[in-house]
C-alpha positions in Angstrom: 0.0 0.0 0.0 3.0 2.3 0.4 3.7 2.1 -3.3 0.0 2.9 -3.9 0.1 6.0 -1.8 3.5 7.2 -3.1 2.4 7.1 -6.7 -0.7 9.1 -6.1 1.3 11.7 -4.1 3.8 12.0 -7.0 1.0 12.6 -9.5 -0.7 15.3 -7.5 2.7 16.9 -6.6 3.1 17.5 -10.4 -0.3 19.0 -10.7 -0.6 21.0 -7.5 0.3 24.4 -9.1 -2.3 23.9 -11.9 -5.0 22.8 -9.4 -4.7 26.0 -7.5 -5.6 28.1 -10.6 -9.3 29.1 -10.7 -11.3 26.9 -13.0 -12.7 28.3 -16.3 -16.3 29.3 -16.2 -18.6 26.4 -17.1 -21.1 26.6 -19.9 -24.4 26.1 -18.0 -26.6 26.2 -21.1 -25.7 22.6 -22.2 -26.1 19.4 -20.2 -24.0 17.3 -22.6 -20.6 18.3 -23.7 -18.9 16.3 -26.5 -15.5 16.5 -28.0 -13.1 14.1 -29.7 -10.1 13.6 -31.9 -9.4 11.1 -34.7 -5.9 10.6 -36.1 -4.3 8.6 -38.8 -0.5 8.2 -38.7 1.2 6.7 -41.7 4.9 5.8 -42.3 6.6 4.2 -45.3 10.3 3.5 -45.9 12.0 2.1 -49.0 15.7 1.2 -49.4 17.4 0.2 -52.7 21.2 -0.5 -52.6 21.4 1.6 -49.5 24.8 0.8 -48.0 24.0 2.0 -44.5 21.3 -0.7 -44.3 17.6 -0.6 -43.8 14.4 -2.6 -44.3 11.5 -1.7 -46.5 8.4 -1.2 -44.4 4.9 0.3 -44.4 2.9 1.1 -41.2 -0.2 2.9 -40.2 -2.1 3.7 -36.9 -5.7 4.9 -36.6 -6.8 6.3 -33.3 -9.9 7.8 -31.7 -10.1 9.7 -28.4 -13.7 10.8 -27.6 -15.4 12.4 -24.6 -19.1 12.8 -23.9 -19.8 14.3 -20.5 -23.1 15.2 -18.8 -23.6 17.9 -16.2 -26.8 19.2 -14.6 -27.2 20.7 -11.1 -25.3 18.5 -8.7 -24.9 15.6 -11.0 -22.0 14.9 -13.3 -21.3 11.9 -15.6 -18.0 11.7 -17.5 -17.4 9.2 -20.3 -14.4 8.6 -22.4 -13.6 6.2 -25.3 -10.1 5.5 -26.4 -9.5 3.2 -29.4 -6.4 2.6 -31.6 -5.1 0.1 -34.0 -1.9 0.0 -36.0 0.0 -2.5 -38.1 3.4 -2.7 -39.8 4.6 -4.8 -42.7 8.3 -5.3 -43.5 9.8 -7.0 -46.5 11.5 -9.8 -44.6 8.5 -10.8 -42.4 5.9 -13.2 -43.5 3.2 -11.5 -41.4 1.8 -8.0 -40.9 2.3 -7.3 -37.2 0.4 -5.1 -34.8 2.0 -1.9 -33.5 -1.1 -0.8 -31.5 -4.4 -2.5 -30.5 -6.6 -1.3 -27.7 -10.2 -0.4 -26.8 -11.0 1.3 -23.5 -14.2 2.8 -22.0 -14.2 4.9 -18.9 -17.4 6.0 -17.2 -17.5 8.1 -14.0 -20.8 9.2 -12.3 -20.8 11.7 -9.5 -23.3 13.5 -7.2 -22.2 16.5 -5.1 -21.9 15.9 -1.4 -22.6 19.6 -0.8 -23.9 22.3 -3.2 -20.7 24.4 -3.3 -18.3 21.5 -2.9 -15.9 19.9 -5.4 -16.4 16.5 -3.6 -18.9 14.0 -5.0 -20.2 10.6 -4.2 -19.2 8.5 -7.2 -19.5 5.2 -9.1 -17.2 4.3 -11.9 -16.7 1.6 -14.6 -13.7 0.9 -16.7 -13.5 -1.7 -19.5 -10.4 -2.7 -21.5 -9.7 -5.2 -24.3 -8.2 -5.4 -27.8 -9.7 -5.7 -31.2 -7.9 -8.6 -32.9 -5.7 -11.6 -32.3 -2.2 -11.3 -30.7 0.6 -13.6 -31.6 4.0 -14.8 -30.3 6.5 -15.1 -33.2 9.3 -17.5 -33.7 11.0 -19.7 -36.4 10.7 -23.3 -37.3 13.5 -25.7 -37.9 13.9 -24.4 -41.4 14.2 -20.8 -40.3 10.8 -19.9 -41.6 8.9 -17.4 -39.4 5.9 -18.8 -37.6 3.4 -17.5 -35.1 1.1 -18.9 -32.4 -2.1 -17.1 -31.1 -1.9 -16.0 -27.5 -4.6 -13.3 -27.2 -7.8 -12.2 -28.9 -10.8 -9.9 -28.6 -12.1 -10.3 -25.0 -9.1 -12.5 -24.1 -8.0 -10.7 -22.0 -10.7 -8.2 -21.2 -10.8 -6.3 -17.9 -14.0 -4.9 -16.2 -13.4 -2.8 -13.1 -16.2 -1.0 -11.2 -17.1 0.3 -7.7 -18.5 3.1 -5.5 -16.2 5.8 -4.1 -15.6 9.5 -3.7 -14.6 12.0 -6.5 -12.8 15.3 -6.3 -13.3 17.3 -9.5 -12.2 20.7 -10.3 -13.4 20.6 -13.9 -13.4 18.2 -16.9 -9.6 18.5 -17.1 -8.6 17.7 -13.5 -10.2 15.1 -11.3 -9.4 12.3 -8.9 -11.5 9.3 -7.9 -11.0 6.8 -5.1 -13.0 3.6 -4.7 -12.1 1.5 -1.7 -14.4 -1.5 -2.6 -13.7 -2.1 -6.2 -14.4 -5.3 -8.1 -12.1 -6.3 -11.0 -13.0 -9.1 -13.3 -10.5 -10.5 -15.9 -12.1 -12.4 -18.8 -10.2 -14.8 -21.0 -10.7 -17.6 -23.5 -10.3 -20.7 -21.3 -8.5 -22.5 -24.2 -5.5 -20.1 -23.7 -5.1 -20.6 -19.9 -2.0 -22.2 -18.5 -0.9 -24.0 -15.3 -0.1 -22.0 -12.2 -2.3 -19.1 -13.3 0.3 -18.1 -15.8 -2.2 -16.6 -18.2 -3.3 -13.2 -16.8 -3.8 -14.8 -13.3 -6.7 -17.0 -14.5 -6.8 -20.6 -13.4 -6.3 -23.3 -16.0 -9.6 -24.2 -17.6 -11.4 -21.2 -16.2 -12.6 -18.2 -18.1 -12.5 -15.4 -15.5 -10.7 -14.2 -12.4 -12.4 -12.0 -9.7 -10.6 -9.5 -7.5 -11.7 -7.1 -4.8 -9.6 -4.2 -3.8 -8.9 -0.4 -3.7 -8.8 1.6 -6.9 -7.6 5.2 -7.5 -7.6 7.1 -10.7 -6.5 10.6 -11.8 -7.1 12.6 -15.0 -5.2 15.7 -15.9 -5.2 17.5 -19.2 -3.5 20.7 -19.9 -2.3 23.0 -22.7 1.5 23.4 -22.4 1.5 26.1 -25.1 -0.5 27.1 -28.1 -1.6 24.0 -30.0 0.2 21.6 -27.7 -2.0 19.4 -25.4 -0.9 16.9 -22.7 -3.4 14.3 -21.5 -2.4 12.2 -18.4 -4.5 9.2 -17.3 -3.4 7.3 -14.2 -5.0 4.3 -12.5 -3.8 2.2 -9.6 -5.3 -1.0 -8.1 -4.5 -3.1 -5.0 -6.1 -6.5 -4.7 -7.2 -7.2 -1.0 -7.6 -10.9 -1.7 -4.1 -11.6 -2.9 -0.7 -9.8 -2.6 -2.2 -6.3 -1.9 1.4 -4.9 -1.9 1.6 -5.6 -5.6 -0.1 -2.5 -7.0 -1.3 -2.7 -10.6 -0.5 0.5 -12.5 -1.6 1.9 -15.8 -0.3 5.3 -16.9 -1.1 6.9 -20.3 0.3 10.1 -21.8 -1.3 11.4 -25.0 0.4 14.4 -26.6 -1.1 16.3 -29.6 0.9 19.0 -31.3 -1.2 20.6 -33.9 0.4 21.9 -37.1 -2.8 23.1 -38.6 -6.5 22.2 -38.5 -5.9 18.8 -40.2 -2.2 17.9 -39.5 -0.6 17.1 -36.2 2.3 15.3 -34.5 1.0 12.8 -32.0 2.8 10.9 -29.3 1.1 8.2 -27.3 2.9 6.6 -24.4 1.6 3.9 -22.0 3.2 1.8 -19.3 1.5 -1.0 -17.4 2.5 -3.0 -14.4 0.4 -6.1 -13.6 2.2 -9.0 -12.2 -0.6 -11.4 -13.1 0.1 -10.7 -16.8 3.9 -10.0 -16.8 6.6 -9.8 -14.2 7.8 -6.3 -15.1 6.7 -3.1 -16.9 4.9 -3.3 -20.2 5.7 -0.2 -22.4 4.0 1.0 -25.5 4.9 4.1 -27.6 3.5 5.4 -30.8 4.8 8.5 -32.5 4.2 10.1 -35.8 2.9 12.9 -38.0 -0.5 12.4 -39.6 -4.0 13.6 -40.4 -5.9 14.9 -37.4 -9.6 15.7 -37.1 -11.3 17.2 -34.1 -15.1 16.7 -33.6 
C-alpha cells in the first residue's frame, strides 16, 4: 500500500500548481458536452542499394479519443472512449504485425456531497480489451517465421467497477478513489496455463475475480498554443491476494497541432500487472499524420 500512496502523491505533486488556478467558467446552457479527436498516422520507408542498411516497411495507426460528458445541477457523468489500431509490414516478415491495439471505455458518475463542494459521491466503470488476435512469433527448424495465437478480442478483457468518492475541479482535472472495487478478468479458457500463468486465471477457467482499492486521476493541460498533454493514471490493489503488488496503468497522450488537419501525435503507455507479466509493459506510438477534431 505504500507504493499505492506514493504514486498518487507524486501525481498530485506535479499537478498542484495547476490545481490551484481558478477553474474556467462552465457553460451552463448545455447538459451534454462532447469532444473528440481522430488521427491517422502513416509511415513508409524504402531502401534500394542503401549501403547504410535498412528494411522496407509500411505502417499505419488509426486512433480515436472521444469524450461525452453530462452535467446538470449537482450531477456529473463523464465518459471517455479510447481506441487505436496499428499495423506494420516489413519486407522480410511473413506477417503484418500489430503496433497498437486497444479499446477502452471509462465512465464516472458523481453526485455532489454539498452544493458548493468539489467533492462527489461516485461510481465508476472501466472496460479494456483489444480488437484482434495477438501472436507470439518464432521460427521453425527451417528458419521460416511462424506464429502462435496467445490473445484475442475479450481475451483478455478487464472490467473494473465500484463506488467511491470523487474530487473534480473541472473536466480537465479530477481524482476518484473507490475503496471497494471489483475487478474481473475475462479470457478464453483454451488459452489458460498451469499456475495461473495466463493473466492470473486458473487453467480451464474463463474469469478471475478480485476485490480491492482503486484510484484514478485525470489531468489534461495546454502546455503552449496547439500543444496538449493528457495524463491518465489508474492504480489497483487486490485485497484478496498480494495487496502490496499494486497494478499501475499510466497513459500520456500528446497532440501537437500543425494546422487544422495535421498534427504530431505521441502516445505513451506503461502497465505494471504482475498477473500478466513480471515487469513493466511499455507502448509508444509517435508520428505525424492527419488529425480531425469533432
